[in-house]
Structures are given as structure tokens and as C-alpha cells.
C-alpha positions, -999 to 999 in steps of 0.1 A, spaced: -570 847 482 -548 876 471 -534 867 437 -509 888 419 -509 895 382 -482 886 357 -470 922 356 -469 924 394 -450 891 395 -425 904 369 -420 935 391 -413 914 421 -386 896 402 -372 929 389 -370 941 425 -354 907 435 -326 911 410 -320 948 417 -316 941 454 -295 910 448 -271 932 428 -269 958 455 -265 932 483 -297 944 500 -304 911 516 -330 925 540 -350 937 510 -347 903 493 -359 886 525 -391 907 524 -398 892 489 -394 856 500 -420 834 515 -412 818 549 -408 783 534 -389 796 503 -367 770 486 -338 776 462 -330 749 436 -297 759 420 -273 741 397 -245 724 415 -265 718 447 -280 683 453 -307 695 477 -327 727 477 -315 755 499 -336 771 526 -343 808 528 -314 813 552 -291 792 531 -301 811 499 -295 844 516 -261 832 528 -252 821 492 -263 855 480 -239 871 505 -211 850 492 -217 862 457 -220 898 468 -187 895 487 -168 879 458 -184 900 431 -194 933 447 -201 951 413 -225 924 401 -250 936 375 -277 916 359 -290 922 324 -324 906 317 -324 894 281 -358 877 281 -387 874 306 -418 853 303 -447 847 327 -471 818 331 -495 823 359 -475 821 392 -442 816 374 -417 842 360 -390 828 338 -360 850 333 -329 846 311 -302 870 324 -265 877 320 -246 886 352 -214 906 348 -190 914 376 -154 916 388 -139 889 410 -128 911 439 -133 887 469 -127 851 479 -151 827 462 -154 791 473 -118 791 484 -105 810 453 -88 843 462 -98 874 443 -84 876 408 -97 910 397 -109 893 365 -141 905 349 -165 876 345 -198 870 327 -223 842 334 -256 834 319 -286 821 338 -321 810 335 -342 814 366 -378 804 373 -394 822 402 -427 807 416 -447 835 432 -477 830 454 -496 859 469 -468 884 462 -440 862 477 -413 842 460 -419 807 474 -396 787 452 -367 795 428 -351 773 402 -318 786 389 -295 771 362 -264 791 356 -231 787 338 -211 779 369 -184 760 348 -179 791 327 -176 812 359 -150 788 374 -130 789 341 -130 827 340 -115 830 375 -90 803 368 -104 777 392 -111 751 364 -86 741 339 -101 729 306 -68 726 289 -67 689 299 -102 682 285 -102 660 254 -110 680 222 -134 654 209 -159 630 225 -164 594 218 -201 594 224 
């Protein structure tokens, strides 16, 4: 069994984010296991490797200048936990919303499960609501200012 170390796993994740930013999907695919699954906020079911790569393409098209800043990274055996901030400009259609040229920022926490040097599973929670607000796709003006619960 060819186990990777915590530092090697962190390097795999660094390369993942770097290639995601650049839209180098072929390089990202090399990092993913054949049965890779993506669990991402807003999706009921996990995405397959092909579906995850298609989603990445959607983000790269809509936000071609995407840059991630890693704020915190922890490892626990086969898991790398990353808190990051993504910054970009909305320059392409995103989920039916035409480009607004607005600068956006979204935070995320991602857990990558790495086995034998391959990412086999990813769990990503990100501020999708904030992203939608920033591109004008979600109006919060009508939301009540206080809650009753």
C-alpha cells in the first residue's frame, strides 16, 4: 500500500486549487481517483468525477480570473481540510445569470479525502448565497430583518 504523508496530501490539494484557478481540468483529472465523488453545498446528491469537472468548467467560464487564498489548512491522516477565500470577476454566464462584471468574494471550507495520492472524495461548503447576492441573482431586500425563532 502506497500511503502519502500529510505534507504530500497538502501538496496535492495545493496543486488541485492552483489548477482549478487556471482552468487546467486535465491536470485536475490526474489528481482524482476514478470513483471520485464531490459533495457540494446546494447539491442533493454527490457529483461524479465527470460532473465535478463540468461544474469546475462552469465556474472557470463565469469567473475566469478566479483566485483562491488559503487561510487555514489542517491535515488528519488521509484528510486535508482547507478554509479558503475565492475572489473573481463575474465575466460569463453563471446558472442563467448573464455576466455582471462584478467583483465577487466567497468563502469555503473543503475536505479532501486522499488515498494513495489521489483525491477520492471532496466535501465543499461555500457561501453560495453570498455569491448569488453579489451578482444580483438573489434579492435579500425582502427578507425579514428579524426572526421569530
